C-alpha positions in Angstrom: 15.3 18.5 -16.5 11.9 20.9 -16.0 12.5 23.2 -12.9 8.8 24.0 -12.8 8.0 20.5 -12.1 11.0 20.3 -9.0 10.0 23.5 -7.6 6.0 21.9 -7.6 7.5 18.4 -5.9 10.2 20.3 -3.6 6.6 22.5 -2.3 4.8 19.9 -2.3 7.1 17.8 0.1 8.6 20.7 2.4 11.7 19.9 1.1 14.2 21.9 -0.9 14.8 22.0 -4.7 18.1 20.6 -5.0 16.9 17.6 -2.8 14.4 16.9 -5.3 17.0 17.3 -8.5 19.8 15.5 -6.8 17.4 12.7 -6.0 15.5 12.4 -9.5 19.4 12.2 -10.9 20.5 9.3 -9.0 17.0 7.7 -10.1 17.7 8.5 -13.5 20.9 6.8 -13.1 19.5 3.6 -11.9 19.9 4.1 -8.2 17.3 2.3 -6.1 15.4 4.0 -3.2 16.9 2.0 -0.6 20.1 2.4 -1.8 20.1 6.3 -2.1 18.7 6.9 1.5 21.0 4.7 2.9 24.4 5.6 0.5 23.5 8.7 -0.7 22.8 11.3 2.0 25.3 14.2 0.9 23.3 14.1 -2.5 20.0 14.3 -1.1 20.1 15.9 2.3 19.8 13.1 4.4 16.3 12.4 2.6 15.0 9.1 4.1 13.4 6.3 2.2 9.8 7.7 2.6 10.7 10.8 1.0 12.8 9.4 -1.5 10.2 7.4 -2.6 7.5 10.4 -2.7 9.8 12.1 -5.2 10.2 9.1 -7.1 6.3 8.9 -7.3 5.7 12.7 -8.1 7.9 12.5 -11.0 6.5 9.6 -12.6 3.4 11.2 -12.2 4.3 14.5 -13.9 6.2 12.0 -16.7 2.9 10.9 -17.5 1.5 13.9 -17.4 4.1 15.5 -20.1 3.2 12.4 -22.0 -0.3 13.4 -22.3 0.4 16.9 -22.8 2.4 16.1 -26.0 -1.0 13.8 -27.1 -3.0 16.7 -26.6 -0.6 19.2 -28.4 -0.4 16.5 -31.4 -4.3 16.5 -31.7 -4.9 20.1 -31.8 -2.2 20.5 -33.9 -3.4 17.8 -36.3 -7.1 19.7 -36.3 -5.0 22.9 -37.0 -6.7 24.9 -33.9 -3.0 25.1 -32.3 -2.0 28.8 -31.7 1.4 30.0 -30.4 -0.9 31.2 -26.9 -2.8 27.9 -26.6 0.5 25.6 -27.1 2.4 28.2 -24.9 -0.2 27.4 -22.1 -0.8 23.7 -22.3 2.9 23.7 -22.1 2.8 25.7 -18.8 0.0 23.6 -17.6 1.2 21.2 -14.3 -2.3 20.0 -13.4 -3.9 17.3 -14.9 -8.0 18.5 -14.2 -6.7 21.6 -15.5 -5.1 20.1 -18.6 -8.4 18.3 -19.8 -10.5 21.5 -19.4 -8.2 23.1 -21.8 -8.6 20.1 -24.5 -12.2 19.7 -24.4 -13.5 22.0 -26.4 -10.7 20.2 -29.4 -11.1 16.5 -27.9 -12.9 13.8 -30.9 -16.3 13.0 -29.6 -18.5 10.9 -30.6 -22.1 12.0 -32.7 -23.7 14.3 -29.7 -26.9 16.5 -30.5 -24.7 20.0 -31.1 -22.8 17.6 -33.6 -26.2 16.7 -35.2 -27.6 20.6 -35.1 -23.9 21.7 -36.8 -24.8 19.3 -39.2 -28.1 20.9 -40.0 -26.2 24.6 -40.1 -27.4 26.1 -36.6 -24.3 27.1 -35.1 -24.3 30.5 -37.0 -28.2 31.0 -35.1 -26.9 29.9 -32.0 -23.9 32.7 -31.9 -26.7 35.1 -32.4 -28.9 33.8 -29.3 -25.1 33.2 -27.5 -24.6 37.3 -27.9 -28.5 37.8 -26.6 -28.9 41.0 -28.9 -31.4 39.5 -31.0 -34.9 40.4 -29.3 -36.9 38.4 -31.9 -34.8 35.1 -31.9 -38.0 33.1 -33.6 -37.9 35.4 -36.4 -34.5 34.9 -36.7 -34.8 31.2 -37.0 -37.2 31.3 -40.2 -34.1 31.5 -41.6 -32.7 28.6 -40.8 -35.0 26.3 -41.8 -34.9 23.0 -44.3 -35.9 20.0 -45.0 -34.3 18.6 -41.6 -35.7 22.0 -39.6 -39.5 21.9 -40.1 -40.0 25.0 -37.4 -38.3 27.9 -35.7 -38.8 25.8 -32.4 -36.8 22.9 -34.0 -33.9 25.5 -35.2 -33.9 27.2 -31.2 -33.6 23.7 -29.4 -30.7 22.4 -32.0 -29.2 26.4 -31.6 -29.8 25.3 -27.7 -28.0 22.3 -27.8 -24.9 23.9 -29.2 -24.9 26.4 -26.5 -25.5 23.8 -23.5 -22.0 22.1 -25.2 -20.0 25.3 -25.2 -21.1 25.8 -21.8 -19.9 22.6 -20.9 -16.9 23.0 -22.4 -16.1 26.3 -20.9 -13.6 26.6 -18.1 -15.1 28.8 -15.7 -18.3 26.9 -16.0 -16.9 23.7 -15.2 -15.0 25.7 -12.4 -18.4 27.1 -11.0 -19.5 23.5 -11.0 -16.4 22.0 -9.6 -16.7 24.2 -6.6 -20.2 23.3 -5.7 -19.0 19.7 -5.4 -16.0 20.3 -3.1 -17.9 22.2 -1.0 -21.4 20.4 -0.9 -21.1 17.3 -2.6 -23.4 14.9 -1.0 -22.8 11.3 -1.6 -26.1 9.0 -1.5 -26.6 5.4 -1.5 -29.8 3.5 -2.3 -30.2 -0.4 -2.4 -32.0 -1.4 -5.6 -35.3 -2.9 -5.5 -35.9 -6.1 -5.3 -32.1 -7.4 -4.2 -33.2 -6.1 -0.3 -32.2 -10.0 0.6 -29.1 -10.7 -1.5 -27.7 -8.1 -0.6 -28.0 -8.3 3.1 -24.3 -7.1 4.1 -25.1 -3.6 2.8 -27.9 -3.2 4.9 -25.8 0.0 6.4 -26.0 1.4 3.2 -29.6 0.7 1.5 -30.5 4.2 2.6 -27.7 6.1 3.2 -26.0 9.9 2.5 -23.5 12.0 3.8 -21.2 14.9 2.7 -18.9 13.2 0.6 -15.6 15.6 2.0 -16.6 13.3 5.3 -17.1 9.9 4.2 -14.4 7.7 5.4 -12.6 5.7 3.1 -13.5 1.8 4.3 -17.4 3.2 3.7 -17.1 4.5 0.2 -15.0 1.5 -0.8 -17.8 -0.5 1.1 -20.5 1.5 -1.0 -19.0 1.4 -4.1 -18.0 -2.4 -3.8 -22.1 -3.0 -3.3 -23.0 -1.2 -6.5 -19.8 -2.6 -8.4 -22.2 -6.4 -6.9 -24.9 -4.9 -8.8 -26.7 -3.9 -5.2 -26.4 -0.4 -4.1 -26.9 2.4 -6.4 -24.8 5.3 -5.3 -24.5 8.8 -6.6 -22.3 11.7 -6.0 -24.1 15.5 -6.2 -24.6 19.0 -4.5 -28.0 20.9 -4.2 -28.1 22.3 -7.7 -29.8 25.1 -6.8 -26.9 27.2 -6.3 -24.3 25.9 -9.3 -27.5 26.8 -11.2 -27.6 30.5 -10.2 -23.8 30.8 -10.2 -23.9 29.6 -14.2 -27.3 31.7 -14.6 -25.2 34.9 -14.1 -22.5 33.8 -15.5 -23.7 33.2 -18.8 -27.6 35.3 -19.2 -26.6 39.0 -19.7 -30.0 40.6 -20.5 -33.9 40.0 -19.8 -34.8 39.3 -23.5 -36.1 36.3 -25.4 -32.3 35.0 -26.2 -31.4 35.4 -22.8 -34.5 33.1 -22.1 -33.4 30.3 -24.8 -29.5 30.6 -23.1 -31.2 30.4 -19.7 -32.7 27.1 -21.0 -29.3 25.9 -22.4 -27.4 26.3 -19.0 -30.2 24.4 -17.0 -29.8 21.4 -20.0 -26.2 21.9 -20.3 -25.8 21.9 -16.0 -28.4 18.5 -16.0 -27.0 16.3 -18.8 -23.6 17.2 -19.5 -21.7 19.0 -16.8 -22.9 17.5 -13.8 -22.8 13.7 -14.9 -19.3 14.5 -16.4 -18.1 16.4 -12.7 -19.5 13.5 -10.7 -17.8 11.3 -12.9 -14.7 13.3 -12.1 -15.6 13.4 -8.2 -16.1 10.2 -7.9 -13.2 9.0 -9.2 -11.1 11.4 -7.5 -12.7 10.2 -4.0 -12.2 6.9 -5.3 -8.7 7.4 -5.7 -8.1 9.1 -2.0 -10.2 6.0 -0.5 -7.5 3.9 -2.7 -4.7 5.7 -1.2 -5.9 5.9 2.5 -7.0 1.9 2.3 -3.1 1.2 0.3 -1.7 3.6 3.2 -3.0 0.7 5.7 -2.5 -2.0 4.1 1.4 -0.6 3.5 1.9 -0.2 7.0 0.4 -3.1 8.1 2.9 -5.1 5.8 5.8 -3.1 7.2 4.9 -3.9 10.6 4.1 -7.3 9.7 7.4 -7.9 8.0 9.6 -5.9 10.4 8.0 -8.5 13.3 10.0 -9.9 15.9 12.1 -13.0 14.7 12.9 -15.7 17.1 16.0 -16.1 15.1 18.4 -19.7 14.5 16.5 -21.9 17.0 16.0 -25.6 16.6 12.1 -25.7 16.0 9.0 -27.7 16.1 6.0 -26.3 14.1 2.2 -27.5 14.3 -0.4 -26.8 11.9 -3.4 -27.5 14.0 -6.7 -29.6 13.0 -9.4 -32.2 14.3 -10.4 -34.5 11.8 -7.0 -34.5 9.8 -5.1 -34.6 12.9 -2.4 -32.0 13.2 0.5 -31.9 11.1 4.2 -31.5 13.0 7.3 -30.8 11.6 10.8 -30.5 12.8 12.9 -27.8 11.1 16.6 -26.9 11.8 18.1 -23.5 12.7 18.2 -22.5 9.0 14.7 -23.5 8.6 15.6 -27.4 7.0 13.0 -29.9 7.3 14.3 -32.4 9.6 11.4 -34.5 10.0 7.3 -35.1 9.8 4.4 -37.0 11.4 0.6 -36.3 11.9 -0.5 -36.7 15.5 -4.5 -36.5 16.5 -4.7 -35.5 20.0 -8.2 -34.2 19.4 -11.7 -35.5 18.6 -12.8 -37.5 17.3 -9.3 -39.7 17.2 -8.3 -38.0 20.5 -5.0 -39.9 20.8 -3.4 -37.5 23.5 -1.3 -40.3 24.7 0.5 -41.1 21.5 0.6 -37.7 20.8 2.0 -36.4 23.9 4.9 -39.7 23.2 5.5 -38.1 19.8 6.1 -34.3 20.6 8.0 -35.2 23.6 10.4 -37.5 21.7 10.6 -35.3 18.7 11.8 -32.6 21.3 14.8 -34.9 22.8 15.3 -36.1 19.1 15.9 -33.0 17.2 17.2 -30.9 20.3 13.9 -28.7 19.8 14.5 -25.3 21.5 10.8 -23.4 20.8 7.6 -24.8 18.7 5.4 -22.8 17.2 1.4 -23.7 16.5 -0.6 -22.0 14.1 -3.5 -20.1 14.9 -6.1 -21.5 12.5 -8.8 -24.0 13.6 -7.4 -26.1 16.7 -5.4 -23.7 17.7 -6.1 -22.8 20.8 -6.8 -26.6 21.8 -3.1 -27.6 20.9 -1.7 -24.9 22.3 -3.4 -26.2 25.6 -2.9 -29.6 25.1 1.1 -28.9 23.9 1.7 -26.3 27.2 0.7 -29.5 29.5 3.6 -31.7 28.1 6.7 -32.0 30.2 9.9 -31.7 28.4 13.5 -32.3 28.9 14.2 -28.7 28.8 13.1 -25.3 29.1 10.8 -24.9 25.7 8.7 -21.6 24.8 5.8 -21.7 23.0 4.9 -19.2 20.0 1.5 -19.0 18.6 2.2 -17.9 14.8 -0.6 -15.8 12.6 -1.1 -18.4 9.9 -2.9 -16.3 7.2 -1.1 -17.0 4.1 0.4 -20.0 5.3 -2.1 -22.1 2.9 -1.4 -19.9 0.1 2.6 -20.4 0.5 2.0 -24.2 0.5 0.2 -24.4 -3.0 2.6 -22.1 -4.6 5.2 -22.6 -7.5 7.8 -21.6 -4.6 6.5 -24.8 -2.2 6.3 -27.2 -4.8 10.1 -26.1 -6.1 11.7 -26.1 -2.1 9.5 -29.2 -1.3 8.5 -31.2 -4.5 8.3 -34.4 -2.4 5.6 -33.4 0.0 2.2 -32.4 -0.2 0.8 -28.8 1.0 0.3 -29.9 4.4 3.8 -30.0 5.3 4.9 -27.2 3.4 2.1 -25.4 5.2 3.7 -26.4 8.4 7.1 -25.6 7.8 6.0 -21.8 6.7 4.5 -21.6 10.4 8.2 -22.8 12.0 9.9 -20.6 9.3 7.6 -17.6 10.1 8.5 -17.6 13.9 11.8 -18.1 12.9 12.2 -14.8 10.6 8.8 -13.7 9.4 10.5 -11.3 6.8 12.4 -14.0 4.9 9.1 -16.5 4.8 6.2 -13.8 4.1 7.9 -12.4 0.9 7.5 -16.4 -0.5 3.3 -15.0 0.0 1.8 -11.9 -2.1 1.0 -9.5 0.2 -2.3 -9.8 -0.3 -3.1 -12.7 0.9 -1.1 -12.3 4.5 -4.8 -10.6 5.7 -3.4 -7.2 6.9 -5.6 -5.1 4.2 -8.9 -3.1 3.7 -10.8 -3.4 1.2 -7.5 -4.8 -0.9 -9.7 -6.3 -3.4 -11.3 -3.1 -3.9 -8.7 -0.9 -4.6 -6.2 0.1 -8.0 -4.4 -3.2 -8.1 -1.4 -1.5 -10.3 -1.1 1.3 -7.4 -1.4 -1.6 -4.8 1.0 -3.8 -6.2 3.7 -0.9 -6.8 3.2 0.6 -3.1 3.3 -3.6 -1.6 6.7 -3.9 -3.3 8.1 -0.8 -2.4 7.0 -1.7 1.4 8.7 -5.2 0.7 11.7 -3.8 -0.6 12.3 -1.0 1.9 12.0 -3.7 4.8 14.2 -6.5 3.4 17.0 -3.7 2.8 16.5 -2.5 6.1 16.9 -5.7 7.6 19.7 -6.8 5.2 20.1 -10.5 4.5 22.9 -13.1 4.9 24.3 -14.1 1.6 24.9 -17.2 2.5 21.9 -18.5 3.5 19.2 -16.3 1.6 16.5 -18.2 -0.4 16.3 -16.8 -3.9 13.2 -15.2 -3.0 14.6 -12.9 -0.8 17.4 -12.0 -2.6 15.0 -10.8 -5.4 14.4 -8.2 -2.9 18.0 -6.9 -2.2 18.6 -3.4 -4.1 19.6 -3.7 -8.0 19.3 -7.4 -8.0 16.3 -8.7 -9.1 15.2 -12.2 -10.2 17.8 -13.0 -12.8 20.5 -12.1 -10.4 19.4 -13.5 -7.3 19.0 -17.0 -9.2 22.5 -16.5 -10.3 24.0 -15.7 -6.8 22.2 -18.9 -5.3 23.6 -21.0 -8.7 26.9 -19.5 -7.9 26.6 -20.8 -4.2 25.6 -23.9 -5.0 28.1 -25.0 -7.3 31.4 -23.0 -5.8 30.1 -22.9 -1.8 29.9 -20.1 0.4 30.8 -16.7 -0.4 33.7 -15.6 1.9 33.8 -12.1 0.8 31.5 -9.3 -0.5 34.1 -9.1 -3.4 33.5 -12.8 -4.5 29.7 -11.3 -5.4 31.5 -9.8 -8.6 32.5 -12.9 -10.4 28.2 -13.9 -10.4 27.2 -14.2 -14.0 25.7 -10.9 -14.7 26.5 -8.7 -11.8 27.8 -5.5 -13.3 29.5 -2.5 -11.2 26.2 -1.0 -11.4 24.3 -3.6 -9.5 27.2 -4.7 -7.2 27.0 -0.6 -6.3 23.1 -1.1 -5.2 23.6 -4.5 -3.7 26.9 -5.2 -1.6 26.0 -2.9 1.3 22.7 -4.8 1.7 24.1 -8.0 2.1 25.9 -10.1 5.0 28.6 -12.4 5.4 28.8 -13.5 9.3 32.3 -14.6 9.9 34.0 -13.6 6.3 37.3 -12.2 5.4 36.4 -9.0 6.5 34.6 -8.2 9.2 33.2 -4.9 7.6 31.5 -7.6 5.1 28.9 -8.3 8.5 28.2 -4.8 8.6 26.2 -2.4 6.7 28.9 -0.3 5.7 29.6 -0.5 1.9 32.5 -1.6 0.2 33.1 1.8 -1.4 33.6 3.1 2.4 36.4 0.2 3.3 39.4 2.6 2.5 37.6 5.0 4.9 37.6 2.5 7.6 41.3 0.7 7.0 42.3 4.6 7.1 40.4 5.1 10.5 42.0 2.2 11.5 45.9 2.8 10.9 45.5 5.9 12.7 44.5 4.6 15.7 47.4 2.3 15.3 44.6 -1.1 15.2 43.1 -3.4 12.4 39.8 -3.3 11.6 38.5 -6.3 13.4 40.0 -4.1 16.6 37.7 -1.2 16.1 34.3 -3.2 16.0 32.4 -3.4 19.2 34.8 -1.5 20.3 33.0 1.8 21.9 36.4 3.3 23.7 38.4 2.8 20.1 35.4 4.4 18.1 34.6 7.1 19.9 38.1 8.2 19.6 37.7 8.7 15.9 37.7 12.6 15.2 35.0 12.3 12.0 35.9 15.9 10.6 39.6 14.2 9.5 37.6 11.6 6.9 35.7 14.6 5.4 35.9 14.7 1.7 33.8 15.9 -1.6 32.1 12.6 -1.6 32.0 11.3 2.0 30.8 14.1 4.5 29.4 13.9 7.9 26.2 11.8 7.3 27.9 9.4 5.8 30.7 9.2 8.9 28.2 9.1 11.0 26.5 6.5 9.7 29.9 4.4 9.7 30.7 4.8 13.2 27.1 3.5 14.2 27.8 0.2 12.1 31.2 -0.1 13.7 29.9 -0.1 17.3 26.9 -2.1 16.2 27.7 -3.9 13.2 25.0 -5.5 11.2 22.6 -4.2 14.1 18.7 -6.0 13.3 16.3 -3.3 13.3 13.9 -5.5 14.5 12.7 -6.1 18.6 13.0 -8.7 20.3 10.7 -11.2 20.0 8.0 -12.3 23.4 6.0 -15.1 24.6 2.2 -14.0 24.5 -0.1 -16.1 26.3 -4.1 -16.3 25.6 -6.3 -16.3 28.9 -7.1 -19.8 30.5 -10.6 -21.7 29.5 -11.5 -19.2 26.4 -11.6 -21.2 23.4 -14.6 -19.5 21.7 -16.9 -16.7 20.9 -19.3 -18.5 23.8 -16.5 -18.2 26.3 -16.5 -14.7 26.1 -18.8 -12.1 28.4 -19.5 -8.7 28.5 -16.6 -7.1 31.1 -14.1 -9.1 31.0 -10.6 -8.0 30.4 -8.8 -10.1 28.3 -5.1 -10.7 26.6 -5.0 -10.4 22.8 -2.8 -9.6 19.6 -3.1 -7.1 17.1 -3.9 -8.8 13.9 -5.0 -6.2 11.9 -5.2 -2.6 11.6 -7.7 -0.3 9.6 -8.7 3.1 9.2 -11.6 2.6 12.0 -10.3 0.5 14.4 -8.0 -2.4 15.1 -8.9 -6.2 15.4 -7.6 -8.3 18.1 -7.3 -11.7 18.5 -7.8 -13.0 21.9 -7.8 -16.5 21.6 -11.5 -17.3 19.7 -11.9 -18.0 15.8 -13.3 -14.5 15.3 -11.3 -11.3 15.6 -12.5 -8.7 17.9 -12.4 -4.9 17.0 -11.3 -2.2 18.8 -13.2 0.8 17.1 -11.3 3.7 17.2 -13.4 6.0 19.6 -12.7 2.8 22.0 -9.0 3.4 21.7 -8.5 6.3 24.3 -10.2 8.8 26.4 -8.9 11.5 23.5 -9.6 12.2 20.0 -7.8 9.6 17.8 -7.2 10.3 13.6 -5.1 7.0 13.5 -5.6 3.6 15.2 -1.6 3.7 14.6 -1.0 6.2 17.3 -2.0 4.1 20.2 -1.8 0.0 18.3 0.8 -2.0 16.4 0.5 -5.0 14.6 1.3 -7.3 16.7 1.4 -5.8 20.0 0.1 -7.6 22.8 -2.4 -5.9 24.3 -5.5 -6.2 27.3 -8.8 -5.7 26.4 -11.7 -5.3 28.3 -15.4 -7.1 26.1 -17.7 -4.5 25.2 -20.2 -6.7 23.5 -20.7 -10.2 22.3 -23.1 -10.8 19.3 -22.8 -14.7 18.7 -25.5 -14.8 16.1 -23.7 -12.8 14.1 -20.0 -13.8 15.5 -18.8 -9.8 16.3 -17.0 -9.0 19.2 -17.2 -5.5 20.3 -13.6 -4.7 22.5 -12.1 -1.5 24.3 -8.9 -0.5 25.7 -10.6 2.8 27.8 -9.6 2.5 31.4 -7.8 -1.2 30.6 -4.3 -1.2 32.1 -1.5 -2.3 30.4 1.1 -4.2 31.7 
């Protein structure tokens, strides 16, 4: 393990080197991020999952850099130009940009102007001119004339091409230009002539410029999208005056004719070689930064969505609303199994309200329904109003459910496998109902990009996006834990240490042998080795199992400790569970060993007090304002309730019960400066907003939180 890399990571993350070393060792041993952060706190110094994840990402970056170094060293060595000093410098380089600068003079090139000039024998002349001692370079150039070089000016032009390339490959020259880009680069966007009509949605960027370092990620990604679609021309450049002056001062050493040629080469090198190269570098860096911001927004939104409050195991009637094709209704049992499905037509054109009402009340009674879930898509508000007007034989709570992605799930292979005999409408309605009962268990079946909580998710680096979202799903699933006897294969797939094959094997074992009575029985699952069992066991729950600890986050490796605690208190483990008086009598210091320290013992104590505690908040019923169904019903100044359904860097979108979500711009969130909307709102939060502006034509709603009293 490279000590310098350990030092760099520790410095970047503001933690101790030992924490980094131990975490990387655990990762190399095959431990997962959730397992390390939950069950190896003594080794990591109680790092949380985000810190462990950051160490993992940094370690992977440096591993890639080490591979790149090997390629660079091999290429230079094959050219027989690898000196001991150069080798040492490359081996001790930990900055990818610096490494590429070192490599640039040796990097295999396509045929350039400088290559052609060298082929014509002009490199010696270039060296003479570059030294700037020759007062009459024209006379000296006469010596280099041949059938390819007809005049002294041709010879000097070729020499300048070589000098321009030397300058462009000079590290100090590149850093001079980099500093100018860092301080003064301006991003400029212009519409391509003749595309004005097609590019109407990019109207804001037809003639736009601002300092690159101040350009927010959403704006940069919008411009880059317009560029990719062929509507905009985007450039990133500083004013050339200062970098050119600095380059000239660095390379031009005299005032003779040779110096004049070097000055010409400096200008050519800047405009033709260095500036385009550094522009590409900064365009890439700024895009990476914007991607990082956008992916961060998406990841946080997804985390909040996955950890949204669950209704729990309740008999649920779910409705996928519609007008012409009617509303698809399904009834689900406590585990989300489909009991019944049919259509109702309470809206125009059929408007069979009486029949629809009778069907709903009958289903509620027949299937002992406890809650109703209504999708928030087309006809959602009207269906909600219809359902709430009905009278039932019991207390029924009605919930509006965000159905983004339900259609994607209903057409997926996962849904076809679950419901081969039903069409997409039934599957979509089932997904809405299950999403109310347990958002996490249902949403893991859908590609996160289809859930509708991102910001320019199709424009960012797709590999980085996938890795980030997969990590969020994994961390969320393991933070909650899953019921080993009811979890779907898809949900088990995300449990620490499992993966698709073991998840499938667990489901198959369950089908063949019945429910698991203990965590220990997991060891009988095909391909469940000791490592996979160690990584997964603590995140799998068995309610009503043989051992009460199997329904907690206490890891089986710590069961003996709990057994000893109970024995010392002269009781059994069952007596300890949720018994505050007994648990508080435990002297944790008595159980400290080399392997098990206070962090783990404190976690065990917390679990004994609240075993298998769900970190998600309890669900709340939400009601939209009466009489508001479309954008036409909104008026400026109105204060209406809404649900936050997406958060971006520039603000939050809120569903106020009409088809279009309204935007609370970041500047309208509070009377103080806000740098991140998450400081004020969270996804699915119930808020009261004031309607600031309604643009019916463009279907835009501007909202504000300022001065609005929240319930």
